[in-house]
C-alpha positions in Angstrom: 13.3 0.7 -1.7 10.5 -1.6 -3.0 9.2 -0.9 -6.5 5.7 0.1 -5.2 7.3 2.9 -3.2 9.0 4.5 -6.2 8.0 7.8 -7.8 6.2 9.2 -4.8 8.5 12.1 -4.3 9.2 14.1 -1.2 5.6 15.2 -0.6 4.9 12.4 1.8 6.4 13.0 5.2 6.2 9.4 6.3 7.1 7.7 2.9 9.7 5.2 4.3 7.4 4.0 7.1 4.5 3.8 4.7 6.5 1.6 2.4 7.4 -0.7 5.3 3.7 -0.9 6.1 2.9 -2.0 2.5 5.7 -4.6 2.5 4.5 -5.9 5.9 1.0 -6.5 4.6 2.4 -8.4 1.6 4.7 -10.5 3.8 2.1 -11.1 6.6 0.3 -14.1 5.0 3.6 -15.8 4.3 4.8 -15.5 7.9 1.7 -16.4 10.0 2.6 -20.1 10.0 5.8 -19.2 11.9 4.0 -17.9 15.0 3.3 -21.2 16.6 6.7 -21.5 18.2 8.5 -18.5 19.7 11.6 -20.5 20.3 12.4 -20.9 16.6 12.7 -17.1 16.3 14.9 -16.3 19.2 18.1 -14.4 18.5 21.4 -13.9 20.4 21.0 -11.0 22.9 24.7 -10.0 22.6 24.2 -9.1 19.0 21.5 -6.5 19.7 22.4 -2.9 20.8 21.6 -2.4 24.5 19.9 0.9 24.1 16.3 1.9 23.4 15.3 2.1 19.8 12.0 2.5 18.0 10.3 -0.6 16.5 7.1 -0.9 14.6 4.7 -3.8 15.5 1.9 -5.1 13.4 -1.3 -5.7 15.4 -4.9 -6.5 14.7 -6.7 -3.4 13.5 -8.9 -1.8 16.1 -6.7 -3.3 19.0 -3.9 -0.6 18.8 -4.8 1.1 22.1 -5.5 -2.1 23.9 -2.1 -3.6 22.8 -0.4 -0.4 24.0 -2.0 -0.6 27.4 -1.3 -4.4 27.8 2.4 -4.1 26.8 2.8 -1.3 29.4 1.1 -3.4 32.1 3.0 -6.6 31.3 6.3 -4.8 31.2 5.7 -3.6 34.8 4.6 -7.0 36.0 7.6 -8.7 34.3 10.0 -6.1 35.7 10.9 -5.0 32.2 9.6 -1.5 32.4 13.2 -0.2 32.4 13.6 -1.6 28.9 10.3 -0.5 27.5 10.0 3.3 26.9 7.3 5.2 25.1 4.6 3.4 23.2 2.8 5.3 20.4 -0.3 4.8 18.3 0.3 7.6 15.7 -2.8 9.8 15.2 -3.6 13.1 13.7 -6.4 15.5 14.4 -8.8 16.4 11.6 -11.2 19.3 11.5 -14.7 18.3 10.3 -17.8 20.3 9.8 -21.2 18.9 10.8 -24.4 20.8 10.9 -22.5 24.1 10.6 -20.3 23.3 13.6 -16.5 22.6 13.4 -15.3 19.7 15.4 -11.9 17.9 16.0 -11.7 14.2 15.3 -8.8 12.0 16.0 -7.8 9.6 13.2 -5.1 6.8 13.3 -2.4 7.5 10.8 -1.5 3.8 10.5 -4.3 1.5 11.5 -2.9 -1.8 12.6 0.5 -0.5 13.8 2.0 0.4 17.2 5.4 2.0 17.7 7.5 0.9 20.7 10.7 2.4 22.1 12.5 -0.4 23.7 15.8 -2.3 24.4 15.4 -5.3 22.2 16.5 -8.6 23.8 14.9 -12.0 24.1 12.8 -11.0 27.1 11.3 -7.8 25.6 10.9 -9.5 22.3 8.9 -12.3 23.9 6.9 -9.8 26.0 5.8 -8.0 22.8 5.2 -11.0 20.6 3.2 -12.8 23.3 0.9 -9.9 24.0 -2.7 -10.5 22.8 -3.4 -8.7 19.6 0.2 -8.5 18.4 0.9 -10.2 15.1 4.6 -9.5 14.5 7.4 -7.0 14.4 8.3 -5.3 11.1 9.7 -6.8 9.1 7.6 -9.9 9.8 9.2 -13.3 10.1 12.8 -12.1 10.9 14.9 -10.1 13.3 13.2 -6.8 14.1 14.7 -3.8 12.4 14.6 -0.4 14.2 13.0 2.5 12.5 15.3 5.1 11.1 15.9 8.4 12.9 14.1 10.6 10.3 11.1 8.2 10.4 10.8 8.4 14.2 11.2 12.2 14.2 8.4 12.7 11.7 6.0 10.4 13.6 6.9 12.0 17.0 6.3 15.5 15.6 2.8 14.3 14.5 2.1 12.8 17.9 3.2 15.9 19.8 0.5 18.1 18.4 0.6 19.2 14.8 -2.1 21.7 13.8 -5.4 20.0 13.0 -5.8 19.1 9.3 -9.0 20.3 7.7 -10.9 17.6 5.9 -12.0 18.6 2.4 -15.5 17.2 2.2 -16.6 19.5 -0.7 -15.9 19.4 -4.4 -16.4 21.7 -7.3 -19.9 21.2 -8.8 -21.5 20.0 -5.6 -24.9 21.5 -4.5 -24.8 22.7 -0.9 -27.0 24.4 1.6 -25.8 27.4 3.6 -26.4 26.8 7.3 -25.3 30.1 8.9 -24.7 33.7 8.0 -26.7 36.2 5.9 -27.3 33.5 3.2 -28.6 30.8 5.6 -31.1 28.4 4.0 -29.9 29.4 0.5 -28.7 26.6 -1.8 -25.9 26.9 -4.3 -23.3 25.2 -6.4 -19.7 25.1 -5.4 -17.5 26.9 -8.0 -14.2 26.8 -6.2 -12.7 25.0 -3.2 -9.8 26.5 -1.1 -8.8 23.8 1.5 -5.9 25.8 2.7 -8.2 28.6 3.7 -11.1 26.3 4.5 -13.3 28.4 2.2 -15.5 27.8 -0.9 -16.8 30.0 -3.6 -20.5 29.3 -4.2 -22.9 30.5 -6.9 -26.1 31.4 -5.2 -29.2 32.6 -7.1 -30.1 36.1 -5.8 -32.9 38.0 -7.6 -32.8 35.4 -10.4 -29.0 35.8 -11.0 -26.2 33.5 -10.0 -24.0 35.5 -7.6 -20.6 34.3 -6.4 -20.3 34.2 -2.6 -17.3 33.2 -0.5 -18.2 31.0 2.5 -16.3 29.0 5.3 -16.5 25.3 5.3 -18.5 25.4 8.6 -21.1 27.6 7.0 -22.3 25.0 4.5 -23.3 21.4 4.4 -23.8 18.9 1.6 -27.4 18.2 0.5 -28.5 14.6 1.2 
């Protein structure tokens, strides 16, 4: 594993894929000049396993969903849809609080990347590489390498509906305003933050004394 991936421990579920992403960014500038001619990159079909595997594709940021749709459409028109399986733009759902209301927001886990389940041969390789918005497979500039099973499983688990992740927008020492509940319109200072419970402990001045009060994330908002 590359040196900039060491020491991260097991806390990161997608560590191997994230390391590949970092390496792809570093290698991208060195490989862009090789995109003019597809023919120079073609490989021998017989050397590739004739079964669907997952590959990561580097695309222009913001074009992930468009690339996914275009690959699906082109696979059908080129009669290659039997070799192209699922296409995934990994996302997660975050819980955000705005104006006292809790809302779910989708966020891309890996902006600039699309995952494709496919039989890799010259035809499918060309289909993907020639799709508008696609930059290269990972690793860039060489023969595509399929993702490992544990990487795929972690990403699929995320895509298949993990519980929304609360976004911690508050920090100890911040001054906030209470927007709902018995202390609505009071201001106070955050003393403790408990992201796992989505709660904060706030010091509110009541009758001239600082009184600790426990509130939910959605009950408070940051003062502008």
